[in-house]
C-alpha positions as CSV (number, residue, x, y, z in Angstrom):
1,M,1.8,40.9,8.1
2,Q,-1.1,41.1,5.7
3,F,-0.8,39.6,2.3
4,G,-3.5,39.4,-0.4
5,N,-4.2,38.6,-4.0
6,T,-3.5,42.2,-4.8
7,C,-2.2,43.7,-1.6
8,A,0.2,42.8,1.3
9,G,0.9,44.3,4.7
10,C,2.7,43.8,7.9
11,R,1.4,44.3,11.4
12,L,3.9,44.6,14.3
13,R,3.0,45.0,17.9
14,C,4.6,44.2,21.3
15,R,4.5,40.4,21.5
16,K,4.0,37.8,18.8
17,R,2.8,39.3,15.5
18,P,1.3,37.6,12.6
19,G,1.8,38.1,8.9
20,R,-1.5,37.8,7.0
21,S,-2.8,37.7,3.5
22,G,-6.0,39.5,2.5
23,A,-8.0,38.3,-0.5
24,F,-10.7,40.8,-1.6
25,D,-13.3,39.8,-4.2
26,G,-15.1,43.1,-4.4
27,N,-17.5,42.4,-1.6
28,R,-15.7,40.4,1.2
29,L,-12.2,40.3,2.6
30,D,-10.6,37.0,3.7
31,L,-7.5,37.0,5.9
32,Q,-5.0,34.2,6.1
33,E,-2.0,34.0,8.5
34,I,1.3,33.7,6.7
35,H,4.1,34.2,9.2
36,R,4.1,34.7,13.0
37,F,7.1,35.8,15.0
38,A,8.1,37.1,18.5
39,N,8.6,40.8,19.1
40,D,10.2,41.1,22.5
41,P,12.1,44.2,23.9
42,V,15.7,43.7,24.8
43,Q,17.3,45.1,27.9
44,L,20.9,46.1,27.2
45,G,22.7,47.8,30.1
46,D,20.3,50.3,31.5
47,G,18.4,50.7,28.3
48,L,15.3,48.9,26.8
49,Y,15.3,48.6,23.0
50,W,13.4,47.1,20.1
51,D,15.5,44.6,18.1
52,F,14.8,46.3,14.7
53,L,17.3,44.1,12.8
54,R,15.5,40.9,13.9
55,L,12.1,42.4,13.1
56,F,13.2,43.5,9.6
57,H,14.6,40.0,9.1
58,E,11.2,38.5,10.1
59,L,9.4,40.9,7.9
60,K,11.5,39.7,4.9
61,Q,10.8,36.1,5.8
62,G,7.1,36.9,5.8
63,I,7.4,38.6,2.4
64,V,9.1,35.5,1.0
65,K,6.5,33.1,2.4
66,G,3.7,35.3,1.2
67,T,5.0,35.5,-2.4
68,Q,6.0,31.9,-2.9
69,G,3.7,29.4,-4.7
70,N,0.9,31.8,-5.4
71,S,-1.1,32.0,-8.6
72,Y,-1.6,35.8,-8.1
73,T,0.6,38.8,-8.1
74,I,0.9,40.8,-4.9
75,R,0.7,44.5,-5.7
76,S,1.6,46.3,-2.5
77,I,2.7,46.0,1.1
78,A,1.9,48.3,4.1
79,I,3.1,48.2,7.7
80,D,1.4,49.4,10.9
81,T,2.8,49.3,14.5
82,W,2.4,50.7,17.9
83,G,2.8,54.5,18.4
84,V,5.5,56.9,19.6
85,D,8.7,54.9,19.0
86,Y,11.1,55.8,16.2
87,G,14.5,55.2,14.7
88,L,17.2,57.6,13.6
89,V,18.7,57.2,10.1
90,D,21.9,58.9,9.0
91,G,22.6,60.5,5.7
92,E,24.0,57.3,4.3
93,G,20.8,55.4,5.1
94,R,22.2,53.6,8.1
95,L,20.2,53.0,11.3
96,C,22.0,55.0,14.0
97,R,21.0,52.5,16.8
98,N,18.2,50.2,17.7
99,P,15.1,52.2,18.7
100,H,14.4,52.8,22.4
101,H,11.3,51.0,23.8
102,Y,8.5,53.3,25.1
103,R,8.8,51.6,28.5
104,D,12.4,52.6,28.9
105,S,12.8,54.4,32.2
106,R,15.0,57.1,30.7
107,H,12.0,58.9,29.2
108,A,10.8,60.1,32.6
109,R,13.7,62.5,33.2
110,Y,13.4,64.0,29.7
111,M,9.6,64.6,30.2
112,E,10.5,66.5,33.4
113,E,13.1,68.6,31.5
114,A,10.7,69.3,28.6
115,L,7.9,70.5,31.0
116,H,10.3,73.0,32.4
117,M,10.5,74.6,28.9
118,V,6.9,74.2,27.9
119,N,4.4,73.5,30.7
120,E,1.9,70.7,30.6
121,T,-1.2,72.9,29.8
122,E,0.6,74.7,26.9
123,L,2.0,71.5,25.5
124,Y,-1.4,69.9,25.5
125,S,-3.0,72.9,23.7
126,M,-0.2,73.1,21.2
127,S,-0.1,69.4,20.3
128,G,-3.4,67.9,21.4
129,V,-1.5,65.0,22.9
130,L,-1.6,64.2,26.6
131,P,1.9,64.6,28.1
132,Q,3.1,61.1,29.1
133,Q,6.7,59.9,29.5
134,I,6.3,57.5,26.6
135,N,5.6,60.3,24.1
136,T,8.0,60.8,21.2
137,V,8.5,64.4,22.1
138,F,10.2,63.4,25.3
139,Q,12.1,60.4,23.8
140,L,13.4,62.6,21.0
141,L,14.6,65.3,23.5
142,G,16.5,62.4,25.2
143,S,18.1,61.4,21.9
144,V,19.2,65.0,21.2
145,R,20.7,65.3,24.7
146,E,22.4,61.9,24.8
147,S,23.6,61.6,21.2
148,A,24.1,65.1,19.9
149,E,27.2,63.9,17.9
150,M,25.1,61.3,16.1
151,I,22.5,63.8,14.9
152,K,23.6,65.7,11.7
153,S,21.8,67.9,9.3
154,D,21.0,64.9,7.1
155,T,19.8,62.6,10.0
156,R,16.1,61.8,9.9
157,M,13.6,60.5,12.5
158,L,11.3,57.8,11.3
159,F,8.5,56.2,13.3
160,M,8.6,52.4,13.4
161,P,6.3,51.7,10.4
162,D,8.0,54.5,8.4
163,L,11.4,52.9,9.3
164,F,10.3,49.6,7.8
165,H,8.8,51.4,4.7
166,Y,12.1,53.2,4.2
167,Y,14.3,50.1,4.3
168,L,11.9,48.5,1.8
169,S,11.5,51.4,-0.6
170,G,14.2,53.9,0.1
171,Q,11.5,56.6,0.6
172,Q,11.5,58.7,3.8
173,A,8.2,60.0,5.1
174,C,6.1,60.0,8.2
175,E,2.4,58.9,7.9
176,Y,-0.1,61.2,9.7
177,T,-1.8,58.8,12.1
178,I,1.5,57.5,13.5
179,A,3.0,61.1,13.6
180,S,-0.1,62.2,15.5
181,T,0.9,60.1,18.5
182,S,4.2,62.0,18.9
183,G,3.2,65.2,20.6
184,L,5.1,67.1,17.9
185,L,2.3,68.1,15.5
186,H,-0.1,71.0,15.6
187,A,-3.2,69.9,17.4
188,G,-5.5,68.3,14.9
189,K,-3.4,69.0,11.9
190,P,-0.9,67.0,9.7
191,Q,1.8,69.6,10.3
192,W,5.0,69.5,12.4
193,N,4.7,72.1,15.2
194,E,7.8,74.2,14.3
195,Q,7.3,76.5,17.3
196,L,7.2,73.7,19.8
197,I,10.1,71.9,18.2
198,S,12.2,75.1,18.2
199,R,11.4,75.8,21.9
200,L,12.6,72.4,22.9
201,G,15.8,72.7,21.0
202,I,15.1,69.8,18.7
203,P,16.7,70.2,15.2
204,E,13.9,70.8,12.6
205,T,16.0,68.9,10.0
206,L,15.1,65.6,11.8
207,F,11.6,65.6,10.5
208,P,10.6,64.2,7.0
209,P,7.5,65.3,5.2
210,I,4.1,64.0,6.5
211,V,1.9,61.9,4.2
212,Q,-1.7,60.9,4.5
213,S,-3.0,57.3,4.8
214,G,-3.3,55.7,1.4
215,T,-0.2,57.3,0.0
216,V,1.9,55.1,-2.4
217,L,5.5,55.8,-1.2
218,G,7.2,53.9,-4.0
219,Q,8.3,50.4,-4.9
220,F,10.6,47.8,-3.4
221,S,14.2,48.9,-3.9
222,D,16.3,46.9,-6.4
223,A,18.3,45.5,-3.4
224,I,15.1,44.1,-1.8
225,V,13.9,42.6,-5.1
226,T,17.2,41.0,-5.7
227,E,17.6,39.6,-2.2
228,L,14.1,38.3,-1.8
229,R,13.6,37.3,-5.5
230,T,10.2,39.0,-5.6
231,G,8.7,41.0,-8.4
232,P,8.0,44.8,-8.1
233,M,5.8,45.6,-5.1
234,Q,4.4,49.0,-4.1
235,V,5.0,50.3,-0.5
236,V,1.9,52.1,0.8
237,S,1.3,54.1,4.0
238,V,-2.0,53.1,5.5
239,G,-3.2,53.9,9.0
240,S,0.4,53.3,10.2
241,H,-0.7,53.5,13.8
242,D,-2.4,50.2,14.4
243,T,-5.3,51.8,16.2
244,A,-6.0,54.0,13.2
245,S,-6.2,51.0,10.9
246,A,-8.3,49.1,13.5
247,L,-10.8,52.0,13.8
248,A,-11.1,52.1,10.0
249,A,-12.3,48.5,10.1
250,I,-15.1,48.9,12.7
251,P,-18.3,47.8,10.9
252,V,-20.5,50.8,11.8
253,T,-23.0,53.0,10.0
254,D,-24.1,55.3,12.8
255,P,-21.4,57.8,13.8
256,D,-22.4,57.9,17.4
257,F,-20.4,55.1,19.0
258,A,-17.4,54.7,21.4
259,F,-14.6,52.3,20.4
260,I,-12.2,50.2,22.3
261,S,-9.2,48.8,20.5
262,C,-8.3,46.2,23.0
263,G,-4.9,44.5,22.9
264,T,-1.8,45.0,25.1
265,W,-3.1,48.5,25.5
266,S,-6.7,49.4,25.4
267,L,-7.5,52.6,23.6
268,M,-11.0,53.9,24.2
269,G,-12.6,57.0,22.6
270,V,-14.7,58.5,19.9
271,E,-14.3,59.8,16.4
272,R,-14.6,63.6,16.1
273,E,-14.0,66.3,13.5
274,F,-12.0,68.5,15.9
275,P,-9.7,67.8,18.9
276,V,-10.9,68.4,22.5
277,L,-8.3,70.6,24.1
278,N,-9.9,71.9,27.4
279,D,-8.5,71.6,30.8
280,R,-11.0,68.9,31.8
281,S,-10.0,66.6,28.9
282,R,-6.3,67.1,29.8
283,E,-6.9,66.5,33.5
284,L,-8.9,63.3,32.7
285,G,-6.1,62.0,30.5
286,F,-7.5,62.2,27.0
287,T,-5.4,62.6,24.0
288,N,-6.2,63.6,20.4
289,E,-4.8,61.6,17.5
290,G,-5.4,61.4,13.8
291,T,-7.7,59.1,11.8
292,V,-7.2,57.8,8.3
293,S,-9.9,60.2,7.1
294,G,-8.0,63.2,8.5
295,H,-10.3,63.6,11.5
296,I,-9.6,63.1,15.2
297,R,-9.9,60.2,17.6
298,T,-10.2,61.6,21.1
299,L,-9.2,58.7,23.3
300,K,-7.7,57.5,26.5
301,N,-4.8,55.1,26.5
302,R,-5.5,52.4,29.1
303,S,-3.3,49.5,30.1
304,G,-5.5,46.8,28.4
305,L,-4.5,43.2,28.5
306,W,-0.9,44.0,29.5
307,L,-1.7,43.0,33.1
308,L,-3.2,39.6,32.0
309,Q,-0.3,38.9,29.6
310,E,2.3,39.6,32.3
311,C,0.4,37.3,34.8
312,K,0.4,34.6,32.2
313,R,4.2,35.0,31.6
314,Q,4.8,35.0,35.4
315,W,2.9,31.8,35.9
316,E,4.8,30.2,33.0
317,R,8.0,31.1,34.8
318,E,6.6,29.3,37.8
319,N,5.8,26.2,35.7
320,Q,2.1,26.9,35.6
321,P,1.4,27.4,31.9
322,F,-2.2,28.4,31.1
323,S,-3.9,29.0,27.8
324,H,-6.0,32.2,27.6
325,E,-9.2,30.1,27.5
326,E,-8.1,28.3,30.7
327,L,-7.6,31.7,32.4
328,V,-11.0,32.8,31.4
329,R,-12.6,29.6,32.8
330,L,-10.7,30.1,36.1
331,A,-11.9,33.7,36.3
332,D,-15.5,32.7,35.5
333,A,-15.4,30.3,38.4
334,A,-14.0,32.9,40.9
335,T,-16.2,35.0,43.1
336,S,-17.3,38.3,41.6
337,H,-16.5,41.8,42.8
338,Q,-14.0,40.9,45.6
339,C,-11.3,43.4,44.7
340,F,-10.3,45.9,42.1
341,V,-7.2,47.7,40.9
342,M,-6.4,50.7,38.8
343,P,-5.1,49.1,35.6
344,G,-3.5,52.3,34.5
345,D,-1.5,52.8,37.6
346,E,2.2,53.4,36.8
347,V,3.1,50.5,39.2
348,Y,2.0,48.2,36.5
349,L,3.9,49.8,33.6
350,P,7.2,47.8,33.8
351,P,7.3,44.1,33.1
352,G,7.8,41.8,36.1
353,N,5.8,39.8,38.7
354,M,2.4,41.1,37.9
355,P,0.3,38.8,40.2
356,E,2.4,39.9,43.2
357,R,1.9,43.5,42.4
358,I,-1.8,43.1,42.0
359,R,-2.0,41.3,45.4
360,Q,0.1,44.0,47.0
361,Q,-2.1,46.8,45.6
362,C,-5.2,45.0,46.9
363,K,-3.7,44.6,50.3
364,T,-2.5,48.2,50.5
365,S,-6.0,49.5,49.5
366,G,-7.7,47.3,52.3
367,Q,-9.5,44.9,49.9
368,N,-9.7,41.2,49.8
369,V,-6.4,39.8,48.4
370,P,-6.9,37.5,45.5
371,D,-5.5,34.1,46.6
372,T,-5.9,32.0,43.5
373,N,-4.9,32.5,39.9
374,G,-8.6,32.7,38.9
375,A,-9.2,35.4,41.5
376,V,-6.3,37.5,40.1
377,V,-7.6,37.2,36.5
378,R,-11.2,38.1,37.6
379,C,-9.8,41.1,39.5
380,I,-8.0,42.2,36.3
381,L,-11.0,41.7,34.0
382,E,-13.5,43.4,36.3
383,S,-11.2,46.3,36.9
384,L,-10.7,46.8,33.1
385,A,-14.5,46.8,32.6
386,L,-15.0,49.4,35.4
387,E,-12.2,51.4,33.9
388,F,-14.1,51.3,30.5
389,R,-17.2,52.5,32.4
390,Q,-15.3,55.3,33.9
391,T,-13.9,56.3,30.5
392,L,-17.4,56.3,29.0
393,D,-18.6,58.6,31.7
394,E,-15.6,60.9,31.0
395,L,-16.3,61.0,27.3
396,E,-19.8,62.2,28.1
397,W,-18.3,64.9,30.4
398,I,-15.9,66.3,27.8
399,T,-18.0,66.0,24.7
400,G,-21.5,66.4,26.1
401,V,-22.7,63.2,24.4
402,R,-22.9,59.7,25.8
403,P,-22.2,57.1,23.2
404,P,-25.1,54.6,23.1
405,V,-23.0,51.6,22.1
406,I,-19.4,50.4,22.4
407,H,-17.6,48.7,19.5
408,M,-14.7,46.6,20.7
409,V,-12.1,45.3,18.3
410,G,-8.7,43.6,18.6
411,G,-7.6,40.5,20.6
412,G,-9.7,41.4,23.6
413,V,-12.9,40.4,21.7
414,H,-11.8,36.7,22.2
415,N,-12.2,37.2,26.0
416,R,-15.9,36.7,26.4
417,L,-15.8,37.7,30.1
418,L,-14.2,41.0,29.4
419,C,-16.8,41.8,26.7
420,Q,-19.7,40.9,28.9
421,F,-18.2,42.6,32.0
422,T,-17.8,45.8,29.9
423,A,-21.4,45.7,28.8
424,N,-22.5,45.1,32.4
425,A,-20.3,47.9,33.9
426,A,-21.1,50.5,31.1
427,G,-24.8,49.7,30.9
428,V,-24.7,49.9,27.1
429,P,-24.4,47.1,24.4
430,V,-20.9,46.0,23.4
431,I,-20.5,44.8,19.8
432,A,-17.3,42.7,19.7
433,G,-15.4,42.2,16.5
434,P,-13.5,41.8,14.3
435,A,-10.6,40.6,16.3
436,E,-8.2,41.2,13.4
437,A,-9.5,44.7,12.8
438,T,-6.0,46.2,12.4
439,S,-5.0,43.6,9.8
440,A,-8.3,44.1,7.9
441,G,-8.1,47.8,8.0
442,N,-4.5,47.8,6.8
443,C,-5.5,45.7,3.8
444,M,-8.6,47.6,2.9
445,L,-6.8,51.0,3.1
446,Q,-4.4,49.6,0.5
447,Y,-7.4,48.9,-1.7
448,I,-8.4,52.5,-1.4
449,A,-4.9,53.5,-2.5
450,H,-5.4,51.3,-5.6
451,G,-8.8,52.7,-6.4
452,E,-10.6,49.4,-5.7
453,V,-12.6,50.9,-2.8
454,S,-13.7,54.5,-2.8
455,N,-13.8,55.6,0.8
456,L,-14.0,54.7,4.5
457,S,-17.7,54.1,4.4
458,E,-17.2,51.4,1.8
459,V,-14.4,49.9,3.9
460,R,-16.8,49.6,6.8
461,E,-19.5,48.0,4.6
462,V,-16.9,45.4,3.5
463,M,-16.1,44.7,7.1
464,A,-19.7,44.1,8.0
465,A,-20.0,41.7,5.1
466,S,-16.7,39.9,5.9
467,F,-16.6,39.4,9.7
468,A,-19.1,38.2,12.2
469,T,-19.6,40.2,15.4
470,K,-21.1,39.3,18.7
471,K,-23.4,41.6,20.7
472,Y,-23.3,41.6,24.5
473,M,-26.2,43.1,26.3
474,P,-25.9,44.6,29.9
475,E,-26.6,42.2,32.7
476,D,-26.7,42.5,36.5
477,T,-26.5,46.2,36.2
478,D,-27.4,46.9,39.8
479,Q,-24.5,44.8,41.2
480,W,-22.1,46.4,38.7
481,Q,-23.3,49.9,39.7
482,E,-22.5,49.0,43.3
483,A,-19.1,47.7,42.2
484,Y,-18.5,51.0,40.3
485,G,-19.1,52.9,43.5
486,T,-16.4,50.8,45.2
487,Y,-14.1,51.4,42.2
488,Q,-14.7,55.2,42.4
489,Q,-13.6,55.2,46.1
490,L,-10.3,53.6,45.0
491,N,-9.8,56.2,42.3
492,P,-9.4,59.8,43.4
493,M,-9.6,61.1,39.8
494,V,-13.2,59.7,39.5
495,A,-14.2,61.2,42.8
496,K,-12.6,64.6,41.9
497,H,-14.7,64.9,38.7
C-alpha cells in the first residue's frame, strides 16, 4: 500500500506486499512502509485461487494503520496489482467466487479451445497481446464454460485492482493498463474488442467501461467510512498494472531506453507510440500493453526472480533458510558459466522443488549439474542475464533500434550480481533503481489526478530527485559473449532467428 500526506495507495503482488505512505513536498517523494502482508495462492481441490477476502481484509488494515495518528489528511487511495486475473461480481455486488490464479492448470485447455475459434496469428493481430495460457481471454472463456449459470446480464468482470476499487467505492470500471494485459482489447486502443469477444461467445455485458490512468472513480463508500472510521477518501485509478506504474517512475529524460521491471516476473521492453504486430514479434514472444500516457509498452514477459524465490522456499522446507543477501554471496563465490537454463521454460511455471528441476534440466541438456546451493543460484542469475541479452537483441530485430541503455527497476535492483551480470551479458550500461518504482509511480500518478504534477515528464523528474540509482558498466564482455553462444545452442528460438 502507498499512503502519503495527500495520497494513498495499495500495491499487491504475488508474495508479501507492503503498504506504503508517500509524502510529496513539490520536489521529492518520500515513501514509508505502513503494512506488509502475505499474498499466497490457495489450492482448493483441483483449482488454484487468490484469497480475495483475506487480501481485502489486509487492505483495510493498511488503511486503518495509514490513517491513524497522522497530522495530515489523506486525500486518495489507488491500487495496482499483477495483470490478467479478475473477479466476477453479480448484480447485487457480491463476489461470485474467489478469483482463479493465473498459474491454474485449467487455463491451458481453454486456450486450446479458443485457438480453434480464432487462430494465434489472428488473435495477436486483433489484440496485440501474445497468446499465453495465463491470459484473461482464455481464463474468461473458462469461466463462461464452467459457470454459465453464474453469469447473468448484470454480472461484471473486474480485474484485480478494479475489484478492490469497487469494494472501496462502489464504482465499476476497468483501467486501461490492466485491461491491456487481457487480450480482449483492440490492439493499441483503450476499447474492448467486440468482434473478438463475440466470436469467442463471451457475453459483452461482462465488460465495464474502460478508464484512463489518473481517473478519480469516486470516494470511499459510506459503509467503508463507517467500518474503518476514516474520513472521506477518493479512489483513483492509476497505472493499475504494476508494470505500468513502475515504468512511469523510471527517471529518464532520453526516450531511447529499454526497461526491465524485475520482480517475480521480469518484463523487458521499450516504450512506443504504436504496437508491433508482425509475425516476427509474435514468434519471438512479444506482447503489446498500455502505458499510463496512452502509448504502448512492447515487451516480453520473462520468469524473473520466480526461480530464485522458489529455490529459497524449497531450502526453507529443508531447514536451510537463507536471506537474499546470503544467496547472492554464495552465488558470487561459485564458479562462473558452468551451466545455464531457459528461465521461461514451462517446466518452471508451477511452484515446487525448483532446485531439483534446475539440476534435472542441466543434466538433460548435457551440462555441468550445479551441486551446491550457490551454484544453483549462479546458474539462475547468469541465465536471467543471458535471457535479458537475448531480449535486447530481439527488440533490435523487431523495432530496428538497439536501446543504448537498460533501466532496471523493482526488487531485482537489490541483487547486485543480477544487475552486473545483465550489463556484462548485454554489453550496455544498466541503471538500477528505484527498487520501489511501482509504489512511487502509483503515488505520483495520484498527484497528477489531483493537479499537483502536470505530466509524466514531471513525474520522472521527481523520481530522479527522490531516489538514488546505481550504474553498472559492462565487464568481461568477451567471456559473456562466449557464454551467450552456449546459451544460444540451448535455445532453439535464438538459433532460429
